[in-house]
N, C-alpha and C positions, 0 to 999 in steps of 0.2 A: 629278951628286953622287957621291963616291967612300966617302962614310961610311956607318955601319950602318944598316940599316933595321930601326927598333925597332917597327914595326907594320906591317899592311898599307897600303902607301900614303904611309908617313911615314920619311922618311930624315932622318938627321942629317949636319950639315956643321960648321963653324967654331963652336967656343965663342963666345960673346957676353958672358956675364956671369953672375955667382951672387949669390944671396940668401938671406935666411932661410928661404924656403918652396921653393927648388929652383933648378936650373941651366937656363939658356936658351942653345940652340943656333941658328945658322943652320940652315935646313934646308928640303926640299922636299916637298910634299904632293900627292899624285897621287889625282883623283877625278873620276868621271863623263868619263873620257878626257882628262883636260887635268892639267898640271902646274905648279904655282906656288912661287915663293919666298914662305917663311914663316919664322916664329920658333917653334921648338918648345922648350917647358918640361918638364923633368923635374921631378916635384914631390913633395915630401913631404906626407904627409897623407891618402893614401888616397881613401876614398870622398868625404870632405868637400870634397876639392878638384874632384872629379868634378862634385859637386852644384854648386858656384859655377860651374864651367865651363860647365854645361849652362845655367844661370839667365843667364849672361853672353851665351851665345850666341843667347839672344832678343832681346837690346838691339839696336838698330840706330842709333848716333848718332857723328856725324863728330868727337866728341872722346872717343871709347871704342874703344880697341884690340879690334877684332872677334876673337870666338872663333869658329874654324872648324871645329874638331873637337876630340874628346878621347877617351880610352880607357886601355887599359893596355898596356903593353910585353910583346913576346912574347920579348924577351931582356935580358940583364943588360948594362948599360952604366955604366962609372965605378963611382960609388958606389950605384947603383941597380939592385935585383935586379929581375930578369923578373917582369912583373905590377904594377911601378911606374906611378903615374898620369903620364900625358901629356896636354898640352894644346897645340894647334896654334892659333896666332895670325897675325893679320894682320902682315906684316913693314913697318915704318915706317922710315924714314931719319931718326932722332931718337937723343937722348942722354937718360938721366934727369936729373934737377934735382939731383942730391947735389953738383954744383958752383957752384950758382947762388945761394948764399948773399949777400944784399944786391946783387942786380942790379938793383934799383930799377923805376922807372918806365921805360919802358911795358910792358918784359917781365913784370913781376910782376902788373900788373893784367890783362895778357891771359891769363895763366896761371890766375889765381884766376877770370876769367870763364868760361873754358872748362872748368874742373873743375865749378864750379857748374852749367853747363850740363848736362855729363855727367850730374851727380848728380840734377838735376831730372828727367832722362830715367830713370835707373835706379831712383829711388826712387819715381816714377810707376807703375813696373811691379814694385813690391816688393822690390826688389835694394839692399841695402846694400853699401858698399863695405867698411868696417871698418878701412882702414888707409892713408887719405889721407897720403901723405908723399913727400918729393922723390923718394924710390926708386922710387915706384910711380906717378910722372907723369913722360911723355916729350915732349920738344918738339924741333922744329927748331932748327937752330943760330940761326936770326933770331927765334925764339920765335913765330912767327907762326902756327905749326900744333903743336897740344897734344893729347895723348893720355892718357886715364886707364886705367890697366892694374892686373892683379894684385888683383881684387876678392878678397875673402874672409880676408885676412890678419889676424893676431892685434893689429896696432898697433905702432908704432914710437916708442921712447922720445922725448920731446920734443915729440909730436904727439898726445898720447893726452889726450881729456878726462878730467876728475877720476873721471868715473863709468864709464869704459869698461870695467873689469873686470868689470861686470855684463853685458856683451855689447854688441855695436854698436846703434845707433839713429840715427835721423836726426839727431838732435842731436849725437850722438858724430861723426858724420861731417862736421857742419858745423863743430864745433869744431877738428878737423883741418884743415879748409880755413883757417880762421883762423891757426892756427899755422904753415901753410904759406905764407900770406901774409906774416906777419910775417917768416919765414926768408927770402922772396925780398926783401921791401922792406929788412930790415936796420934795421928800426925799428918802432915802434908807430905806429898809423894809425887815425882816428875809423871807418872802414870795418871795423876789424877788431873793434872794442870789443864789439860784440853777439854776433859769433860766439865770440869768447873769453871769455864770461862764464861763471864757474865754475858758475853755476846755470842747468841747460839750460832751465829754463822760461824764461828771459830771452833766449835765443837765438832767431834767426829760426825761425818755425814750419815753413818749408821751404828748399828750396835756391833756389826762384823767388823767394822773398822775400828772401834773402840777396843774390842776383842783382841785385835791383832797386838795392841800395846800391851796386853799382859801374857802373851804367849810368846815363850823363849823362841828363838830363830833356830832352824834346825842346823 
């Protein structure tokens, strides 16, 4: 790969996309004598970004895009000065869900189930997401493979719980899943009612409890 080496073992390639928290590039990561294709995010937010990345690196779930490494750059690139935070992520062949409004069943149900399963794993290990929204969920073209990514955001308009300004909680993450489900289905649905309650005490107590609403009884 001919791009810049922004840190030891981390080389940037083509631009993949940009969001409110940073810019993502294709890249290569070399460690322990091997090199693999990855995604590299140059991030805004400094130490807070790295704290979230280290927490996510401890998670291991098929519906969470794995964090492989993180640190600070050794040279400036684009808008980012030397010393900016970077995060090395598992590279997946997927797109975010920004264009999936109203896709309906069964893809909407698969996504909601996958996101709730990912949150159950993360919440059980003390990690909140904070910004469950279409831009932070990746899916294969057929919707059969889904990954939650970009933990630690401030929230996206239209997907925020009423109380989110006070900080992320399990309840605010679950509300955002409800808003994501409504976006994907393109309509209201009884399975979303509890998640979208304006009163956080009326929402499911956990992602596992919410997931049971989407899992057919045996």
